[in-house]
Legacy VTK file of the C-alpha trace (Angstrom):
# vtk DataFile Version 3.0
C-alpha trace
ASCII
DATASET POLYDATA
POINTS 328 float
83.420 49.775 -23.228
81.209 47.917 -25.737
81.237 49.038 -29.362
77.523 49.869 -29.187
77.982 52.053 -26.114
80.917 53.870 -27.674
78.976 54.414 -30.904
75.975 55.828 -29.044
78.214 58.078 -26.941
79.763 59.621 -30.059
76.475 59.848 -31.934
74.609 61.345 -28.985
77.297 64.014 -28.533
77.030 64.925 -32.216
73.237 65.187 -32.070
73.274 67.225 -28.860
75.511 69.731 -30.630
73.141 69.842 -33.601
70.152 70.450 -31.352
71.592 73.881 -30.567
70.996 74.922 -34.188
67.459 73.604 -34.469
64.383 75.765 -34.900
63.313 77.088 -31.502
60.029 78.725 -30.580
61.854 82.077 -30.624
63.280 81.467 -34.108
59.874 80.362 -35.371
58.344 83.535 -33.921
60.927 85.657 -35.792
60.073 83.839 -39.028
56.385 84.574 -38.480
57.119 88.235 -37.743
59.368 88.668 -40.805
58.405 91.254 -43.401
57.722 88.629 -46.063
58.459 85.167 -47.408
62.035 85.907 -48.530
62.979 87.385 -45.167
61.365 84.474 -43.336
63.269 81.934 -45.456
66.605 83.684 -44.821
66.242 83.197 -41.074
66.518 79.442 -41.600
70.185 79.868 -42.428
70.868 79.926 -38.680
69.422 76.403 -38.514
71.637 75.022 -41.269
69.099 75.143 -44.086
69.944 75.981 -47.667
68.346 79.134 -49.060
64.693 78.307 -49.734
63.854 81.812 -50.883
62.427 82.020 -54.382
60.983 78.504 -54.306
57.362 77.661 -54.976
55.293 75.725 -52.450
56.075 72.525 -54.384
59.768 73.404 -54.412
59.769 73.992 -50.655
58.056 70.668 -50.069
60.573 68.836 -52.272
63.588 70.514 -50.623
62.347 69.734 -47.120
61.547 66.141 -48.046
65.051 65.681 -49.431
66.535 67.182 -46.260
64.616 64.750 -44.067
65.559 61.786 -46.238
69.230 62.778 -46.171
69.240 63.022 -42.363
67.578 59.618 -42.011
70.098 58.040 -44.395
73.007 59.611 -42.532
71.775 58.350 -39.166
71.062 54.906 -40.591
74.760 54.630 -41.389
75.776 55.740 -37.887
73.462 53.907 -35.482
74.522 50.476 -34.176
71.068 49.061 -35.024
69.431 50.268 -38.250
66.032 49.178 -36.919
66.042 52.355 -34.822
65.832 54.498 -37.975
63.485 52.006 -39.619
61.029 52.683 -36.788
60.679 56.223 -38.148
60.822 55.322 -41.845
57.792 53.032 -41.614
55.104 55.704 -41.675
56.398 57.074 -44.971
56.084 53.639 -46.599
52.478 53.445 -45.467
51.791 57.016 -46.575
53.126 55.989 -49.978
50.992 52.848 -49.988
47.885 54.982 -49.432
48.928 57.278 -52.279
49.401 54.334 -54.657
46.004 52.806 -53.856
44.159 56.113 -54.161
46.048 56.958 -57.335
44.976 53.653 -58.873
41.351 54.200 -57.837
41.293 57.736 -59.264
43.405 57.036 -62.344
46.154 59.518 -61.427
49.910 59.218 -60.981
50.668 59.189 -57.231
54.441 59.724 -57.460
54.322 63.478 -56.832
52.533 62.808 -53.532
54.930 60.106 -52.354
57.726 60.507 -49.822
61.387 59.658 -50.357
61.867 58.954 -46.626
60.515 55.400 -46.464
62.364 52.092 -46.579
61.220 51.525 -50.163
61.809 54.008 -52.982
58.495 55.418 -54.267
59.010 54.123 -57.810
59.858 50.631 -56.553
56.831 50.501 -54.276
54.478 51.622 -57.066
55.967 49.214 -59.600
55.850 46.264 -57.200
52.165 46.866 -56.546
51.216 47.633 -60.154
53.021 44.549 -61.464
51.880 42.319 -58.587
55.459 41.715 -57.454
54.509 42.005 -53.798
57.444 39.814 -52.769
59.681 42.787 -53.649
58.213 44.670 -50.664
58.645 44.151 -46.910
56.229 41.304 -46.061
53.824 43.136 -43.740
53.658 46.168 -46.022
53.060 44.063 -49.139
50.312 41.984 -47.542
48.626 45.109 -46.164
48.636 46.788 -49.589
46.969 43.767 -51.180
44.331 43.612 -48.443
43.694 47.355 -48.480
43.520 47.376 -52.284
40.933 44.617 -52.177
38.928 46.517 -49.552
39.019 49.724 -51.596
37.895 47.909 -54.755
35.097 46.124 -52.899
33.768 49.020 -50.814
35.006 52.189 -52.578
35.708 53.427 -49.042
39.230 54.878 -48.768
38.888 55.273 -44.985
38.577 51.510 -44.527
41.627 50.940 -46.722
43.580 53.573 -44.792
42.645 51.925 -41.514
43.972 48.540 -42.651
47.258 50.188 -43.636
47.433 52.068 -40.323
46.930 48.835 -38.420
49.772 47.199 -40.340
52.030 50.219 -39.764
51.531 50.110 -36.000
51.982 46.328 -36.013
55.402 46.810 -37.592
56.273 49.651 -35.238
55.428 47.553 -32.184
57.515 44.656 -33.513
60.545 46.895 -34.104
60.253 48.538 -30.688
60.060 45.111 -29.051
63.091 43.967 -31.044
65.051 47.015 -29.890
64.036 46.131 -26.299
64.068 49.738 -25.122
61.357 50.946 -22.686
61.496 54.505 -24.034
60.799 53.332 -27.592
58.050 50.901 -26.621
56.492 53.721 -24.588
56.741 56.022 -27.627
54.906 53.557 -29.871
52.247 52.948 -27.215
51.717 56.694 -26.904
51.365 57.046 -30.688
48.711 54.309 -30.675
46.877 55.904 -27.747
46.904 59.289 -29.487
45.560 57.745 -32.701
42.822 55.908 -30.790
41.876 58.995 -28.803
41.471 60.941 -32.050
39.340 58.134 -33.505
37.150 58.069 -30.417
36.516 61.819 -30.505
35.779 61.819 -34.254
33.366 58.902 -33.781
31.510 60.760 -31.048
31.254 63.886 -33.188
29.762 61.812 -36.004
27.355 60.107 -33.567
28.489 56.656 -34.618
28.175 53.583 -32.426
30.620 52.013 -29.989
30.667 48.962 -32.279
31.894 51.139 -35.134
34.555 52.644 -32.900
35.692 49.186 -31.780
36.237 48.273 -35.426
38.685 51.137 -36.015
40.682 51.131 -32.779
44.258 49.849 -32.895
45.580 47.356 -30.372
48.816 47.910 -28.519
47.957 50.832 -26.276
45.291 51.449 -23.654
42.603 48.720 -23.579
40.456 49.357 -26.672
37.307 47.978 -25.011
37.568 50.640 -22.329
38.072 53.347 -24.975
35.093 52.128 -27.003
32.844 52.094 -23.933
33.774 55.604 -22.733
31.870 58.815 -23.349
33.642 62.187 -23.519
34.070 62.535 -19.766
34.991 58.856 -19.587
37.842 59.437 -22.026
39.139 62.257 -19.850
39.058 59.945 -16.822
40.600 57.045 -18.743
43.643 59.084 -19.795
44.010 61.026 -16.531
47.546 60.869 -15.111
48.960 59.901 -18.520
50.806 62.013 -21.119
47.454 62.464 -22.915
45.615 63.890 -19.895
45.252 67.430 -21.285
44.442 66.158 -24.763
41.728 63.840 -23.463
40.125 66.687 -21.497
40.106 68.794 -24.675
38.782 65.740 -26.523
35.716 65.665 -24.283
35.028 69.273 -25.328
35.718 68.501 -28.999
33.363 65.515 -28.903
30.625 67.895 -27.816
31.327 70.259 -30.705
34.455 72.092 -29.516
37.623 72.732 -31.488
39.169 69.675 -33.145
42.251 71.697 -34.089
43.049 72.533 -30.464
42.412 68.940 -29.402
44.611 67.387 -32.099
47.366 69.890 -31.372
47.368 68.768 -27.730
47.591 65.117 -28.824
50.652 65.881 -30.939
52.211 68.040 -28.228
51.828 65.173 -25.737
54.008 63.031 -28.010
56.521 65.873 -28.331
56.638 66.292 -24.547
57.346 62.591 -24.157
60.226 62.813 -26.632
61.554 65.919 -24.907
62.050 63.828 -21.786
64.987 62.204 -23.627
66.938 65.394 -22.891
67.486 63.942 -19.425
69.259 60.918 -20.945
72.974 61.301 -21.670
73.317 58.874 -24.586
71.670 55.934 -26.277
68.829 55.073 -28.670
66.555 57.519 -26.845
68.685 60.487 -27.914
68.663 59.370 -31.544
64.911 58.728 -31.550
64.167 62.106 -29.994
66.430 63.844 -32.523
64.729 62.177 -35.504
61.291 63.105 -34.201
62.516 66.660 -33.554
63.773 66.944 -37.138
60.425 65.729 -38.450
58.581 68.216 -36.273
60.917 71.031 -37.305
60.425 70.289 -41.000
56.656 70.266 -40.531
56.862 73.668 -38.827
59.133 75.126 -41.511
56.827 73.879 -44.252
53.800 75.327 -42.479
55.416 78.728 -41.946
56.911 79.135 -45.423
54.024 77.787 -47.492
51.602 79.709 -45.302
53.586 82.893 -45.876
53.568 82.275 -49.626
49.804 81.753 -49.576
49.179 84.891 -47.559
47.975 83.081 -44.441
48.153 85.313 -41.383
50.933 84.794 -38.850
48.351 84.312 -36.111
46.596 81.506 -38.010
49.902 79.731 -38.654
50.940 80.178 -35.012
47.718 78.513 -33.820
48.480 75.427 -35.900
52.134 74.997 -34.939
53.077 72.091 -32.677
55.505 72.590 -29.806
59.099 72.442 -30.987
61.708 70.170 -29.416
64.551 72.671 -29.255
LINES 1 329
328 0 1 2 3 4 5 6 7 8 9 10 11 12 13 14 15 16 17 18 19 20 21 22 23 24 25 26 27 28 29 30 31 32 33 34 35 36 37 38 39 40 41 42 43 44 45 46 47 48 49 50 51 52 53 54 55 56 57 58 59 60 61 62 63 64 65 66 67 68 69 70 71 72 73 74 75 76 77 78 79 80 81 82 83 84 85 86 87 88 89 90 91 92 93 94 95 96 97 98 99 100 101 102 103 104 105 106 107 108 109 110 111 112 113 114 115 116 117 118 119 120 121 122 123 124 125 126 127 128 129 130 131 132 133 134 135 136 137 138 139 140 141 142 143 144 145 146 147 148 149 150 151 152 153 154 155 156 157 158 159 160 161 162 163 164 165 166 167 168 169 170 171 172 173 174 175 176 177 178 179 180 181 182 183 184 185 186 187 188 189 190 191 192 193 194 195 196 197 198 199 200 201 202 203 204 205 206 207 208 209 210 211 212 213 214 215 216 217 218 219 220 221 222 223 224 225 226 227 228 229 230 231 232 233 234 235 236 237 238 239 240 241 242 243 244 245 246 247 248 249 250 251 252 253 254 255 256 257 258 259 260 261 262 263 264 265 266 267 268 269 270 271 272 273 274 275 276 277 278 279 280 281 282 283 284 285 286 287 288 289 290 291 292 293 294 295 296 297 298 299 300 301 302 303 304 305 306 307 308 309 310 311 312 313 314 315 316 317 318 319 320 321 322 323 324 325 326 327
């Protein structure tokens, strides 16, 4: 047996065991039905969380961010190829890049908004950009920050800067997935790109902007962007029929005509979760690790939404409507 196969067998068995303790739809429902914030937080003990009772919204966010970062670091030390974890770290680097650029434009310190889950520590990323030591950053990220910073300074349009960073993020994700040479992972990245493009198409239609504008913000690497740009609402539904985004695209046609964006975007995210859930049929390998990481991220998002919503007095029904499907 190869060392990689043996490592993935052991790691997959460990993660399968952990999945049994993850937040399920039933556990989330009990948290929502709890008598108050403290009671809701206590229920997380069954999922291996420390006691989050008594924390402020900022404290909850910090504790959950640290939990995610710790899990990513642990897995990075266990997987045969660290690029597998890097695939999931990337988006936090680009989130941090956006925070740095917007912080500079607004004259505020972005560190409190930055994530500790990326490849680059928040302080290092900020310092490298501020001091023009771009060579201290991963090459694609550094170049994208310079370009996006220039765009923001020239146009004062943060959406354009964000788009340039998003393009670079997906470029890196595609390159890593291709390097890993795993059909499940390349399919995952393609689905993420398709979901992002579908959301862009629906937003563009709602704003009554042109197909040329849409073409300028679509990301390559998924479904043919020319076909997306040329489609109307019903055309999008037809284009994504018989794909994981079929239901989302149908809801997108309704959203483009003035229907609910929240319901549409939830279906986009659930399509990605359904794809990842298909890894449950795989006994071991990179697919199991990838699905577990995504499940942890989704779980943390749900926990944050439930607890901070409870603190803010948001109704259980409103929170429930916004929750994505859980992996476990």
